[in-house]
MARBA-3410 file (N, C-alpha, C, O; in Angstrom, 1 decimal):
228
0.9,-1.2,0.0,0.0,0.0,0.0,0.9,1.2,0.0,1.9,1.3,0.7 ~ 0.5,2.2,-0.8,1.3,3.5,-0.9,0.7,4.5,0.0,-0.6,4.7,-0.1 ~ 1.5,5.3,0.7,1.0,6.4,1.5,0.8,7.6,0.6,1.2,7.5,-0.5 ~ 0.3,8.7,1.2,0.1,9.9,0.4,1.4,10.5,-0.1,1.3,11.3,-1.0 ~ 2.5,10.2,0.6,3.8,10.8,0.1,4.4,10.0,-0.9,5.5,10.3,-1.4
3.7,8.8,-1.4,4.2,8.0,-2.5,5.1,6.8,-2.0,5.4,6.0,-2.8 ~ 5.4,6.7,-0.7,6.2,5.6,-0.2,5.3,4.4,0.0,4.3,4.4,0.6 ~ 5.8,3.2,-0.6,5.1,2.0,-0.4,5.4,1.4,1.0,6.6,1.2,1.3 ~ 4.4,1.2,1.8,4.5,0.7,3.1,3.7,-0.6,3.3,2.6,-0.7,2.8 ~ 4.3,-1.5,4.0,3.7,-2.8,4.3,2.4,-2.6,5.1,2.4,-1.8,6.0
1.3,-3.2,4.6,0.0,-3.0,5.3,0.1,-3.3,6.8,-0.7,-2.7,7.6 ~ 0.9,-4.3,7.2,1.0,-4.6,8.6,1.6,-3.5,9.4,1.2,-3.2,10.5 ~ 2.6,-2.8,8.8,3.2,-1.6,9.4,2.2,-0.5,9.5,2.2,0.2,10.5 ~ 1.4,-0.3,8.5,0.4,0.7,8.6,-0.6,0.4,9.7,-1.1,1.3,10.4 ~ -1.0,-0.9,9.8,-2.0,-1.2,10.8,-1.4,-1.0,12.2,-2.1,-0.5,13.1
-0.1,-1.3,12.4,0.5,-1.1,13.7,0.7,0.4,13.9,0.5,0.8,15.1 ~ 1.0,1.2,12.9,1.1,2.6,13.1,-0.3,3.2,13.5,-0.3,4.1,14.3 ~ -1.3,2.7,12.9,-2.7,3.2,13.2,-3.0,2.9,14.7,-3.6,3.7,15.4 ~ -2.6,1.7,15.1,-2.9,1.3,16.5,-2.1,2.2,17.5,-2.6,2.6,18.5 ~ -0.9,2.5,17.1,0.0,3.4,18.0,-0.6,4.8,18.0,-0.8,5.3,19.1
-1.0,5.3,16.9,-1.6,6.7,16.8,-2.9,6.7,17.6,-3.1,7.7,18.3 ~ -3.7,5.7,17.4,-5.0,5.6,18.2,-4.8,5.6,19.7,-5.5,6.3,20.4 ~ -3.8,4.8,20.1,-3.5,4.8,21.5,-3.0,6.1,22.1,-3.4,6.5,23.2 ~ -2.1,6.8,21.3,-1.6,8.0,21.8,-2.6,9.1,22.0,-2.6,9.8,22.9 ~ -3.6,9.2,21.0,-4.6,10.2,21.1,-5.6,9.8,22.2,-6.1,10.7,22.9
-5.9,8.5,22.3,-6.9,8.1,23.3,-6.4,8.4,24.7,-7.1,8.7,25.6 ~ -5.1,8.2,24.9,-4.5,8.3,26.3,-4.3,9.7,26.7,-4.0,10.0,27.8 ~ -4.4,10.7,25.8,-4.0,12.0,26.1,-5.3,12.8,26.5,-6.4,12.6,26.1 ~ -5.1,13.7,27.5,-6.2,14.5,28.0,-6.5,15.7,27.1,-7.5,16.4,27.2 ~ -5.6,16.0,26.1,-5.9,17.1,25.2,-5.4,16.7,23.8,-4.9,15.6,23.6
-5.7,17.5,22.8,-5.2,17.3,21.4,-3.7,17.0,21.3,-2.9,17.6,22.0 ~ -3.4,16.0,20.5,-2.0,15.5,20.4,-1.4,16.0,19.0,-2.1,15.9,18.0 ~ -0.2,16.6,19.1,0.4,17.1,17.8,0.8,16.0,16.9,1.2,14.9,17.3 ~ 0.7,16.3,15.6,1.2,15.4,14.6,2.6,15.0,14.7,3.1,13.9,14.5 ~ 3.4,16.0,15.1,4.9,15.8,15.3,5.1,14.8,16.4,6.0,13.9,16.3
4.4,14.9,17.5,4.5,13.9,18.6,4.2,12.5,18.2,4.8,11.6,18.5 ~ 3.1,12.4,17.4,2.7,11.1,16.9,3.7,10.5,15.9,4.0,9.4,16.0 ~ 4.2,11.4,15.0,5.1,11.0,14.0,6.4,10.4,14.6,6.9,9.4,14.0 ~ 6.8,11.0,15.7,8.1,10.5,16.3,8.0,9.1,16.8,9.0,8.4,17.0 ~ 6.7,8.6,17.0,6.5,7.3,17.6,6.0,6.3,16.7,5.7,5.1,17.0
5.8,6.7,15.4,5.4,5.7,14.4,6.6,5.0,13.7,7.7,5.5,13.8 ~ 6.4,3.8,13.1,7.5,3.2,12.4,8.0,4.1,11.3,7.3,4.9,10.7 ~ 9.3,3.9,11.0,10.0,4.7,10.0,9.3,4.5,8.7,8.9,3.4,8.3 ~ 9.2,5.6,7.9,8.6,5.5,6.6,7.1,5.6,6.5,6.6,5.6,5.4 ~ 6.5,5.7,7.6,5.0,5.8,7.6,4.6,7.3,7.7,5.1,8.1,8.5
3.7,7.7,6.8,3.2,9.1,6.7,2.2,9.3,7.7,1.1,8.7,7.7 ~ 2.5,10.2,8.7,1.5,10.4,9.8,0.2,10.9,9.4,-0.9,10.5,9.9 ~ 0.2,11.8,8.4,-1.1,12.4,7.9,-1.9,11.4,7.3,-3.2,11.4,7.4 ~ -1.3,10.5,6.5,-2.1,9.4,5.9,-2.7,8.5,7.0,-3.9,8.1,6.9 ~ -2.0,8.2,8.0,-2.5,7.3,9.1,-3.6,8.0,9.8,-4.7,7.4,10.1
-3.5,9.3,10.1,-4.5,10.0,10.8,-5.8,10.2,10.0,-6.9,10.1,10.6 ~ -5.6,10.5,8.7,-6.8,10.6,7.9,-7.5,9.3,7.8,-8.8,9.2,7.7 ~ -6.8,8.2,7.7,-7.4,6.8,7.7,-8.2,6.6,8.9,-9.3,6.0,8.9 ~ -7.6,6.9,10.1,-8.3,6.7,11.4,-9.5,7.6,11.4,-10.6,7.2,12.0 ~ -9.4,8.9,10.9,-10.5,9.8,10.9,-11.7,9.2,10.2,-12.9,9.3,10.6
-11.4,8.6,9.0,-12.5,8.0,8.2,-13.1,6.8,8.9,-14.3,6.5,8.8 ~ -12.2,6.0,9.6,-12.7,4.8,10.4,-13.7,5.2,11.5,-14.6,4.5,11.7 ~ -13.4,6.3,12.1,-14.3,6.8,13.2,-15.4,7.7,12.8,-16.2,8.1,13.7 ~ -15.5,8.0,11.5,-16.5,8.9,11.1,-18.0,8.6,11.5,-18.7,9.5,11.8 ~ -18.3,7.3,11.4,-19.7,6.9,11.7,-19.9,6.4,13.1,-21.0,5.9,13.4
-19.0,6.6,14.0,-19.1,6.1,15.3,-19.5,7.1,16.4,-19.8,8.3,16.0 ~ -19.7,6.7,17.6,-20.1,7.6,18.7,-19.1,8.6,19.0,-19.4,9.7,19.6 ~ -17.8,8.3,18.8,-16.8,9.3,18.9,-16.1,9.5,17.6,-15.9,8.5,16.8 ~ -15.7,10.7,17.3,-15.0,11.0,16.1,-13.6,11.4,16.4,-13.3,12.0,17.4 ~ -12.7,11.2,15.4,-11.3,11.7,15.5,-11.3,13.0,14.7,-11.6,13.0,13.5
-11.0,14.1,15.4,-11.0,15.4,14.7,-9.7,16.1,14.8,-8.9,15.8,15.7 ~ -9.4,16.9,13.8,-8.2,17.6,13.7,-8.4,19.0,14.2,-9.4,19.7,13.8 ~ -7.5,19.5,15.1,-7.6,20.8,15.6,-6.3,21.5,15.4,-5.3,21.2,16.0 ~ -6.2,22.4,14.4,-5.0,23.0,13.9,-4.1,21.8,13.4,-4.5,21.1,12.5 ~ -2.9,21.6,14.0,-2.1,20.5,13.6,-2.1,19.4,14.7,-1.1,18.6,14.8
-3.1,19.3,15.5,-3.3,18.4,16.5,-4.5,17.5,16.3,-5.4,17.8,15.5 ~ -4.6,16.4,17.0,-5.7,15.4,16.8,-6.3,15.0,18.2,-5.6,14.9,19.2 ~ -7.6,14.8,18.2,-8.3,14.5,19.5,-9.6,13.7,19.2,-10.2,13.8,18.1 ~ -10.0,12.9,20.1,-11.3,12.2,20.0,-12.3,13.1,20.7,-12.1,13.6,21.7 ~ -13.5,13.2,20.0,-14.6,14.0,20.5,-15.9,13.3,20.2,-16.0,12.5,19.3
-16.9,13.5,21.1,-18.2,12.9,20.9,-18.8,13.4,19.6,-18.7,14.5,19.2 ~ -19.4,12.4,18.9,-20.1,12.8,17.6,-21.1,13.9,17.9,-21.9,13.8,18.8 ~ -21.1,14.9,17.0,-21.9,16.1,17.2,-23.4,15.7,17.4,-24.1,16.4,18.2 ~ -23.9,14.7,16.7,-25.3,14.4,16.8,-25.7,13.6,18.1,-26.8,13.4,18.4 ~ -24.7,13.2,18.9,-24.9,12.5,20.1,-24.6,13.4,21.4,-24.6,12.9,22.5
-24.3,14.6,21.1,-23.9,15.5,22.3,-25.0,15.6,23.3,-24.7,15.9,24.5 ~ -26.3,15.5,22.9,-27.4,15.7,23.8,-27.5,14.5,24.8,-28.1,14.7,25.8 ~ -26.8,13.4,24.6,-26.9,12.3,25.5,-25.8,12.4,26.6,-25.9,11.6,27.6 ~ -24.9,13.3,26.4,-23.8,13.4,27.4,-24.3,14.2,28.6,-24.8,15.3,28.4 ~ -24.0,13.7,29.8,-24.4,14.4,31.0,-23.6,15.7,31.1,-22.4,15.7,31.0
-24.3,16.8,31.3,-23.6,18.1,31.5,-23.9,18.7,32.8,-23.4,19.8,33.1 ~ -24.7,18.1,33.7,-25.1,18.7,34.9,-23.9,18.8,35.9,-23.9,19.7,36.8 ~ -22.9,18.0,35.7,-21.7,18.1,36.6,-20.6,18.9,36.0,-19.5,19.0,36.6 ~ -20.8,19.4,34.8,-19.8,20.1,34.1,-20.0,21.6,34.3,-21.1,22.1,34.3 ~ -18.9,22.4,34.5,-19.1,23.8,34.6,-19.3,24.4,33.3,-18.6,24.3,32.3
-20.4,25.2,33.2,-20.8,25.8,32.0,-20.2,27.2,31.9,-20.5,28.0,32.8 ~ -19.4,27.5,30.9,-18.7,28.8,30.8,-19.6,29.7,30.1,-19.9,29.5,28.9 ~ -20.2,30.7,30.8,-21.0,31.7,30.1,-20.3,33.0,30.0,-19.7,33.5,30.9 ~ -20.3,33.6,28.8,-19.6,34.8,28.5,-20.6,35.9,28.4,-21.7,35.8,28.0 ~ -20.2,37.1,28.9,-21.0,38.3,28.8,-21.1,38.7,27.3,-20.3,38.2,26.5
-22.1,39.6,27.0,-22.2,40.1,25.7,-20.9,40.8,25.2,-20.5,40.6,24.1 ~ -20.3,41.5,26.2,-19.1,42.2,25.8,-18.0,41.2,25.5,-17.2,41.4,24.6 ~ -17.9,40.2,26.3,-16.8,39.2,26.1,-17.0,38.5,24.7,-16.1,38.2,24.0 ~ -18.3,38.2,24.4,-18.6,37.5,23.1,-18.2,38.4,22.0,-17.7,38.0,21.0 ~ -18.5,39.7,22.1,-18.1,40.7,21.1,-16.6,40.8,20.9,-16.1,40.7,19.7
-15.9,40.8,22.0,-14.4,40.9,21.9,-13.9,39.6,21.3,-12.9,39.7,20.5 ~ -14.4,38.5,21.7,-13.9,37.2,21.2,-14.1,37.1,19.7,-13.3,36.7,19.0 ~ -15.3,37.6,19.3,-15.6,37.6,17.8,-14.7,38.5,17.0,-14.2,38.1,16.0 ~ -14.4,39.6,17.6,-13.5,40.6,16.9,-12.1,40.0,16.8,-11.4,40.1,15.8 ~ -11.6,39.4,17.9,-10.3,38.8,17.9,-10.2,37.7,16.9,-9.2,37.5,16.2
-11.3,36.8,16.9,-11.3,35.7,16.0,-11.2,36.1,14.5,-10.4,35.5,13.8 ~ -11.9,37.1,14.2,-12.0,37.5,12.8,-10.9,38.5,12.4,-10.5,38.6,11.2 ~ -10.4,39.3,13.3,-9.4,40.4,12.9,-8.0,40.1,13.4,-7.1,40.9,13.2 ~ -7.8,38.9,14.0,-6.4,38.7,14.6,-5.3,38.7,13.5,-5.6,38.3,12.4 ~ -4.2,39.1,13.9,-3.8,39.7,15.2,-4.3,41.1,15.4,-4.2,41.9,14.4
-4.9,41.5,16.5,-5.5,42.8,16.7,-5.1,43.3,18.1,-5.0,42.6,19.1 ~ -5.0,44.6,18.2,-4.6,45.3,19.5,-5.9,45.7,20.2,-7.0,45.6,19.6 ~ -5.7,46.0,21.5,-6.9,46.4,22.3,-7.5,47.7,21.7,-8.7,47.8,21.7 ~ -6.6,48.6,21.2,-7.2,49.9,20.6,-8.0,49.6,19.4,-9.0,50.2,19.2 ~ -7.6,48.6,18.6,-8.3,48.2,17.4,-9.6,47.6,17.8,-10.6,47.8,17.1
-9.6,46.8,18.8,-10.9,46.2,19.3,-11.9,47.2,19.7,-13.0,47.2,19.4 ~ -11.4,48.2,20.4,-12.2,49.3,20.9,-12.7,50.2,19.7,-13.9,50.7,19.7 ~ -11.9,50.3,18.7,-12.3,51.1,17.5,-13.4,50.4,16.8,-14.4,51.0,16.3 ~ -13.3,49.1,16.7,-14.4,48.3,16.0,-15.7,48.3,16.8,-16.8,48.4,16.2 ~ -15.5,48.1,18.1,-16.7,48.0,19.0,-17.4,49.4,19.2,-18.6,49.5,19.4
-16.5,50.5,19.2,-17.0,51.8,19.4,-17.1,52.2,20.9,-17.6,53.2,21.3 ~ -16.6,51.3,21.8,-16.6,51.5,23.2,-15.3,51.0,23.8,-14.6,50.2,23.2 ~ -15.0,51.4,25.0,-13.8,50.9,25.7,-14.0,49.5,26.1,-15.1,49.0,26.4 ~ -12.9,48.7,26.1,-12.9,47.3,26.5,-12.1,47.2,27.8,-10.9,47.6,27.9 ~ -12.8,46.7,28.8,-12.1,46.6,30.1,-11.1,45.5,30.1,-11.2,44.5,29.4
-10.1,45.6,30.9,-9.0,44.6,31.1,-9.7,43.3,31.6,-9.2,42.2,31.2 ~ -10.7,43.4,32.4,-11.4,42.3,32.9,-12.0,41.4,31.8,-12.0,40.1,32.0 ~ -12.5,42.0,30.8,-13.1,41.2,29.7,-12.0,40.4,29.0,-12.3,39.2,28.7 ~ -10.9,41.0,28.7,-9.8,40.3,28.1,-9.3,39.2,29.0,-8.9,38.1,28.6 ~ -9.2,39.5,30.3,-8.7,38.5,31.3,-9.6,37.3,31.3,-9.1,36.2,31.4
-10.9,37.5,31.2,-11.9,36.4,31.2,-11.6,35.4,30.0,-11.6,34.2,30.2 ~ -11.4,36.0,28.9,-11.1,35.2,27.7,-9.8,34.5,27.7,-9.6,33.4,27.2 ~ -8.8,35.2,28.3,-7.5,34.5,28.5,-7.5,33.4,29.5,-6.9,32.4,29.3 ~ -8.2,33.6,30.6,-8.4,32.6,31.6,-9.1,31.4,31.1,-8.9,30.3,31.5 ~ -10.1,31.6,30.2,-10.8,30.5,29.5,-9.9,29.7,28.6,-10.2,28.6,28.2
-8.7,30.3,28.2,-7.8,29.7,27.3,-8.1,29.8,25.9,-7.6,29.1,25.0 ~ -9.0,30.8,25.6,-9.4,31.0,24.2,-8.7,32.2,23.5,-8.7,32.3,22.2 ~ -8.0,33.0,24.2,-7.3,34.2,23.7,-5.9,34.2,24.3,-5.7,33.8,25.4 ~ -4.9,34.6,23.5,-3.5,34.7,23.9,-2.9,36.0,23.4,-3.4,36.6,22.5 ~ -1.8,36.3,24.0,-0.9,37.4,23.5,-0.2,36.8,22.3,0.4,35.7,22.4
-0.2,37.5,21.1,0.5,36.9,19.9,1.8,37.6,19.6,2.8,37.0,19.3 ~ 1.8,39.0,19.7,3.0,39.7,19.4,2.9,41.2,19.8,2.0,41.5,20.6 ~ 3.8,42.0,19.3,3.8,43.4,19.6,3.9,44.2,18.3,4.8,43.9,17.5 ~ 3.1,45.2,18.1,3.1,46.0,16.9,4.3,46.9,16.9,4.8,47.4,17.9 ~ 4.9,47.1,15.7,6.0,48.0,15.5,5.5,49.5,15.4,5.8,50.1,14.4
4.8,49.9,16.4,4.2,51.3,16.4,4.5,51.9,17.7,4.9,51.1,18.7 ~ 4.4,53.2,17.9,4.7,53.8,19.2,4.0,53.1,20.3,2.8,52.9,20.3 ~ 4.7,52.8,21.4,4.1,52.1,22.5,4.2,50.6,22.4,3.9,49.9,23.4 ~ 4.5,50.1,21.2,4.5,48.7,20.9,3.4,47.9,21.6,3.6,47.1,22.4 ~ 2.1,48.2,21.2,1.0,47.6,21.8,1.0,46.1,21.5,1.4,45.6,20.5
0.4,45.3,22.5,0.3,43.9,22.4,-0.8,43.5,21.4,-1.8,44.2,21.4 ~ -0.6,42.5,20.6,-1.7,42.0,19.7,-2.2,40.7,20.3,-1.5,39.9,21.0 ~ -3.5,40.5,20.1,-4.2,39.3,20.6,-4.6,38.4,19.4,-4.8,38.8,18.3 ~ -4.7,37.1,19.8,-5.1,36.1,18.8,-5.8,35.0,19.5,-5.7,34.9,20.8 ~ -6.5,34.1,18.8,-7.2,33.0,19.5,-6.2,31.8,19.6,-5.1,31.9,19.1
-6.6,30.8,20.4,-5.8,29.7,20.7,-6.3,28.4,20.1,-7.3,28.3,19.5 ~ -5.5,27.3,20.3,-5.9,26.0,19.8,-7.1,25.6,20.6,-8.0,24.9,20.1 ~ -7.2,25.9,21.9,-8.4,25.6,22.7,-9.6,26.2,22.2,-10.7,25.6,22.3 ~ -9.5,27.4,21.6,-10.7,28.1,21.0,-11.2,27.2,19.8,-12.4,27.0,19.7 ~ -10.2,26.8,19.0,-10.6,26.0,17.8,-11.3,24.7,18.3,-12.3,24.3,17.8
-10.7,24.1,19.3,-11.2,22.8,19.8,-12.6,23.0,20.4,-13.5,22.2,20.2 ~ -12.8,24.0,21.2,-14.1,24.3,21.8,-15.2,24.5,20.8,-16.4,24.1,21.0 ~ -14.9,25.2,19.8,-15.9,25.6,18.8,-15.9,24.7,17.6,-16.6,24.9,16.5 ~ -15.2,23.5,17.7,-15.3,22.5,16.6,-14.7,23.0,15.3,-15.2,22.6,14.2 ~ -13.6,23.8,15.3,-13.0,24.2,14.1,-11.6,23.5,13.9,-10.9,23.4,14.9
-11.4,23.1,12.7,-10.1,22.5,12.4,-9.0,23.5,12.2,-7.8,23.3,12.6 ~ -9.4,24.7,11.7,-8.4,25.7,11.4,-9.2,27.1,11.5,-10.4,27.1,11.4 ~ -8.5,28.1,11.8,-9.1,29.4,12.0,-9.9,29.9,10.7,-10.8,30.7,10.8 ~ -9.4,29.4,9.6,-10.1,29.7,8.3,-11.4,29.0,8.1,-12.1,29.3,7.2 ~ -11.7,28.1,9.1,-13.0,27.5,9.0,-14.1,28.3,9.7,-15.3,27.9,9.8
-13.8,29.5,10.2,-14.8,30.4,10.7,-15.8,30.7,9.6,-15.5,30.8,8.5 ~ -17.1,30.8,10.0,-18.1,31.1,8.9,-17.9,32.4,8.2,-17.5,33.4,8.8 ~ -18.0,32.3,6.9,-17.8,33.5,6.1,-19.1,34.3,5.9,-20.1,34.1,6.6 ~ -19.1,35.3,5.0,-20.2,36.2,4.9,-21.5,35.6,4.6,-22.5,35.8,5.3 ~ -21.5,34.7,3.6,-22.8,34.0,3.2,-23.3,33.1,4.3,-24.5,33.1,4.5
-22.4,32.4,5.0,-22.9,31.6,6.1,-23.5,32.4,7.3,-24.4,32.0,7.9 ~ -22.8,33.5,7.5,-23.4,34.4,8.6,-24.7,35.0,8.2,-25.6,35.1,9.1 ~ -24.9,35.3,7.0,-26.2,35.8,6.5,-27.2,34.7,6.6,-28.3,34.9,7.1 ~ -26.9,33.5,6.2,-27.8,32.4,6.2,-28.3,32.0,7.6,-29.4,31.6,7.8 ~ -27.4,32.2,8.6,-27.7,31.9,10.0,-28.5,33.0,10.7,-29.0,32.8,11.8
-28.7,34.1,10.0,-29.4,35.3,10.5,-28.6,36.1,11.5,-29.1,37.0,12.1 ~ -27.2,35.9,11.5,-26.4,36.7,12.4,-26.0,38.0,11.7,-25.5,38.9,12.4 ~ -26.2,38.1,10.4,-25.9,39.4,9.7,-27.2,39.9,9.1,-27.9,39.1,8.4 ~ -27.5,41.1,9.2,-28.7,41.7,8.6,-28.5,41.8,7.1,-27.4,41.9,6.6 ~ -29.6,41.6,6.3,-29.5,41.8,4.9,-29.2,43.2,4.4,-29.0,43.4,3.2
-29.3,44.1,5.3,-29.0,45.5,5.0,-27.7,46.0,5.5,-27.5,47.2,5.8 ~ -26.7,45.1,5.5,-25.4,45.5,5.9,-24.7,46.4,4.9,-25.1,46.4,3.7 ~ -23.8,47.3,5.3,-23.1,48.2,4.4,-22.5,47.5,3.2,-22.0,46.4,3.4 ~ -22.5,48.1,2.1,-21.9,47.5,0.9,-20.4,47.2,1.0,-20.0,46.2,0.4 ~ -19.7,48.0,1.8,-18.3,47.8,1.9,-17.9,46.9,3.1,-16.7,46.7,3.4
-18.9,46.3,3.7,-18.6,45.4,4.9,-18.0,44.1,4.4,-18.5,43.6,3.4 ~ -17.0,43.6,5.1,-16.4,42.4,4.7,-16.1,41.6,6.0,-15.8,42.2,7.1 ~ -16.0,40.3,5.9,-15.5,39.4,6.9,-14.1,39.1,6.7,-13.8,38.4,5.7 ~ -13.2,39.6,7.5,-11.7,39.4,7.2,-11.3,37.9,7.4,-12.0,37.2,8.1 ~ -10.3,37.5,6.7,-9.7,36.2,6.9,-8.5,36.3,7.8,-7.5,36.9,7.4
-8.6,35.7,9.0,-7.5,35.9,9.9,-6.2,35.2,9.4,-6.2,34.3,8.6 ~ -5.1,35.7,9.9,-3.8,35.1,9.6,-3.7,33.8,10.4,-4.3,33.6,11.4 ~ -3.0,32.8,9.8,-2.8,31.6,10.5,-1.9,31.8,11.7,-1.2,32.8,11.8 ~ -1.8,30.8,12.6,-1.0,31.0,13.8,0.4,31.2,13.5,1.1,32.0,14.3 ~ 1.0,30.6,12.5,2.4,30.8,12.2,2.7,31.8,11.2,3.9,32.0,10.8
1.7,32.5,10.7,1.9,33.5,9.6,2.3,34.9,10.3,1.5,35.4,11.0 ~ 3.5,35.4,10.0,3.8,36.7,10.7,3.1,37.8,10.0,2.9,37.9,8.8 ~ 2.7,38.8,10.8,2.2,40.1,10.3,3.3,41.0,10.0,4.3,41.0,10.7 ~ 3.2,41.8,8.9,4.3,42.6,8.5,4.7,43.6,9.5,5.9,44.1,9.5 ~ 3.8,44.1,10.3,4.1,45.1,11.3,4.2,44.6,12.7,3.9,45.4,13.7
4.5,43.3,12.9,4.4,42.7,14.2,5.7,41.9,14.6,6.2,41.3,13.7 ~ 6.1,42.0,15.8,7.2,41.3,16.3,6.7,40.2,17.2,5.7,40.4,17.9 ~ 7.3,39.0,17.3,6.8,37.9,18.2,7.0,38.3,19.6,7.9,39.1,20.0 ~ 6.2,37.7,20.5,6.3,37.9,21.9,7.6,37.2,22.4,7.8,36.1,22.0 ~ 8.4,37.9,23.2,9.6,37.3,23.8,9.5,37.1,25.3,8.5,37.5,25.9
10.4,36.5,25.9,10.4,36.3,27.3,10.4,37.6,28.1,9.8,37.8,29.1 ~ 11.2,38.6,27.5,11.2,39.9,28.1,9.8,40.5,28.1,9.4,41.2,29.1 ~ 9.1,40.4,27.0,7.8,40.9,26.9,6.8,40.3,27.9,6.0,41.0,28.6 ~ 7.0,39.0,28.1,6.1,38.3,29.1,6.4,38.7,30.5,5.5,38.9,31.3 ~ 7.7,39.0,30.8,8.0,39.5,32.1,7.4,40.9,32.3,6.9,41.3,33.4
7.5,41.8,31.2,7.0,43.1,31.3,5.5,43.1,31.5,4.9,44.0,32.1 ~ 4.8,42.1,30.9,3.4,42.0,31.0,2.9,41.3,32.3,1.7,41.2,32.5 ~ 3.9,40.9,33.0,3.6,40.3,34.3,3.2,38.8,34.2,2.7,38.2,35.2 ~ 3.5,38.2,33.1,3.1,36.8,32.9,4.2,35.8,33.3,4.0,34.7,33.6 ~ 5.5,36.4,33.3,6.6,35.6,33.8,7.4,36.4,34.8,7.5,37.7,34.7
7.9,35.8,35.9,8.7,36.5,36.8,10.1,36.5,36.2,10.4,35.6,35.4 ~ 11.0,37.4,36.6,12.4,37.4,36.1,13.0,36.1,36.3,13.0,35.5,37.3 ~ 13.6,35.6,35.2,14.2,34.3,35.2,13.5,33.2,34.5,13.9,32.1,34.2 ~ 12.3,33.6,34.0,11.5,32.7,33.1,10.5,31.9,33.7,9.8,31.1,33.1 ~ 10.2,32.0,35.1,9.2,31.2,35.7,7.8,31.9,35.6,7.7,33.1,35.7
6.8,31.1,35.5,5.4,31.6,35.4,5.1,32.3,36.7,5.3,31.8,37.8 ~ 4.5,33.5,36.6,4.1,34.3,37.8,2.8,33.7,38.3,1.8,33.7,37.7 ~ 2.9,33.2,39.6,1.7,32.7,40.2,0.9,33.7,41.0,-0.1,33.4,41.6
END
């Protein structure tokens, strides 16, 4: 059998590779990176081919194998979510302001706090951003090469996982938003839904976050340890 990279691989090795990958994802409490899985597969086996085969195998079952960015995880099939007990789970409810800010960050990332406020037309409290960061859905991405070097915000892999997105580009576009009733049919002619940059795509006017930046922002204590 030939993998997607063109290498002919013994079916028995592919079967063993699939078992290994399945066990790694099943045993993990969170999404597992392709690189982590690839390091543990037999030599010459294409990890993406293995994962896509497993995804197809689980497509009709009660749990599905889903891709989140470049990571993989098992999740309950969407049509069976209603049978899962939720009374013991903490339900995270966001305020209207937090939902607005999260939406702006998702579609406009990387975006600064000033840009968020300009889009919303009102000031954004630090508490709102803190809630989103504590939820694990928003992170500091970089710093703009402008006076004051403002911090830019972006969404996280947990955001993709929570909302069932494989990639940030899977966010609903203009027509999908209209169809769902989330956009009025009388929106301005020049209105557009931006396509966010990918996590690893640099913005031309942005520098990556460094350890010094994290210390300045109070996220790390001097020496590189997380500030508790």
